[in-house]
C-alpha positions, -999 to 999 in steps of 0.1 A, spaced: 541 694 290 536 677 257 515 645 260 543 623 247 577 610 257 598 637 273 627 633 248 602 639 219 591 673 232 616 693 212 608 674 180 571 679 185 577 716 191 592 718 156 561 707 139 550 738 121 513 730 123 512 729 161 517 759 183 545 760 208 520 764 236 504 730 226 537 712 231 552 729 261 581 709 275 574 687 305 573 652 319 552 622 308 530 609 336 515 577 323 506 553 295 472 568 288 461 602 275 428 621 280 421 648 254 393 671 265 375 695 241 371 723 265 354 757 270 359 782 298 336 762 321 353 729 316 353 706 346 386 690 338 405 708 367 387 684 391 400 654 371 436 663 380 432 675 416 447 643 432 480 638 414 489 609 437 463 586 421 467 597 385 489 578 361 477 594 328 483 627 310 457 654 301 457 675 269 432 704 269 420 712 233 401 745 237 373 757 214 374 791 230 398 811 253 400 793 286 414 804 320 436 774 323 474 770 318 497 741 312 511 724 343 541 702 334 544 689 369 509 675 366 512 662 331 487 688 318 490 706 285 467 734 272 469 736 235 460 763 210 424 774 206 406 755 178 372 770 172 343 749 161 326 717 171 342 689 192 352 666 164 363 694 140 389 705 166 399 669 176 404 659 140 427 688 133 447 681 165 451 644 159 461 649 123 487 676 131 502 663 163 516 628 166 523 628 203 490 609 210 506 579 192 530 574 222 501 563 244 484 529 248 448 544 251 434 578 243 401 592 256 384 620 236 362 635 263 335 662 266 342 690 292 310 686 312 321 653 328 326 652 366 349 625 379 380 625 402 414 613 391 409 579 408 379 572 386 397 580 354 427 560 365 406 529 374 388 532 341 420 534 320 434 504 340 403 484 331 407 493 294 443 481 294 434 449 313 410 438 286 428 455 257 396 473 248 394 486 212 369 512 223 354 517 257 337 543 279 329 548 316 293 542 323 272 573 328 264 577 365 227 572 375 209 604 384 228 624 358 221 634 322 222 606 296 212 599 260 213 562 253 200 539 280 227 513 274 254 537 287 237 541 321 256 524 349 244 489 358 256 481 393 252 444 388 283 444 366 318 457 367 319 459 329 298 450 299 308 440 264 285 460 241 277 471 205 278 508 212 302 534 228 290 570 228 309 600 214 307 617 248 338 600 261 351 572 239 385 556 248 404 542 219 433 518 218 460 536 199 460 514 168 422 515 166 422 553 168 448 554 140 427 532 118 395 551 125 409 586 123 398 590 86 361 585 97 362 619 114 361 635 80 326 620 76 312 644 102 311 676 82 292 693 110 318 683 135 291 669 158 302 633 154 266 622 151 265 586 138 302 579 143 295 560 175 273 536 155 298 534 126 329 525 147 314 493 162 302 483 128 336 487 113 351 467 142 326 439 138 312 447 172 343 432 189 361 443 220 338 472 229 332 478 266 312 500 290 329 500 324 302 500 351 327 500 380 339 535 370 308 557 365 312 593 355 287 621 361 274 639 330 264 674 342 246 690 312 215 679 294 222 661 261 214 684 232 199 710 255 208 740 233 199 723 200 169 736 180 147 713 158 164 723 126 198 716 139 187 682 154 173 672 120 205 682 101 226 662 125 205 631 121 204 635 84 242 635 85 241 603 106 217 586 83 239 594 53 268 576 72 245 546 79 235 543 43 270 546 30 284 519 52 254 497 57 252 504 94 222 491 113 222 509 147 226 484 175 223 491 212 229 458 229 249 443 258 265 411 246 279 399 279 285 413 314 312 406 340 295 404 374 309 415 407 324 380 413 344 382 380 322 358 360 314 368 324 277 361 317 267 357 281 236 378 271 218 346 261 220 331 296 193 333 323 220 345 348 228 375 326 192 385 321 185 382 359 215 404 367 207 429 339 172 434 351 182 435 387 208 462 380 185 484 360 152 479 378 158 505 406 167 531 379 142 524 352 116 501 366 91 528 374 94 544 339 75 521 316 86 538 284 123 538 291 123 503 305 104 490 275 129 508 252 158 493 270 144 457 267 135 461 231 170 471 223 185 444 244 163 416 230 173 424 194 191 391 188 199 397 151 236 404 158 258 374 165 275 373 199 
């Protein structure tokens, strides 16, 4: 099926820039859409195993040939192969195909994420409840992560933050439309630096990490990247920072605890919950715990 309203499928098929396979006719399952940039070992089939608890559609945007097929009855579409990096392919898809604009929220996910349909459904419901501009599921503890702020903090159901990672950002439709031109800034297609730029452009408002819906990240971050590539990617990110005056910020601004109370980052109650939640995970690692607290105690941003 095409991720869009059923009566628009034929119109979408007529778009010359999108292959017929990418807009196969089918039924629309939900108000939200997940687009996964996928290779042959993508974990997305697990995401759609339990159709009974899924109220969102899935669009597979392959970067290589994949052993998957569209399944209209499940709201799954496999698009044409778009070689290259994640954000190169996603930029082309989002510019050429307008069906994503029929959804309230759109996730742009990596293919090495492990989560059942119920987790994605609960995450998307949480995004809709707070009208998040950009959000992500927390990264499950015990799995691979990059930024400490993205790790699940079990003391909270969600946190309002200054950073959402490019691994699995979820955009409100209008926000994605406004930010779409920024994908051109990533000439490498890696997306490096964009996850710092987007919050800056949004004034650090309405950004969330959903701790109640953690997702497992199954591959090491940057594991296949050599030193020269790493430097080139960060050079690109620093150029973006300089152009837009971005000061990288990795802070939680408030957290909603398990009783539904929103605790401001400046309160003792928040700090107690924040430390209590992270201590079992990071307390024995002095370097990581110190890094987390240095980032959190940067109070230069207004709340």
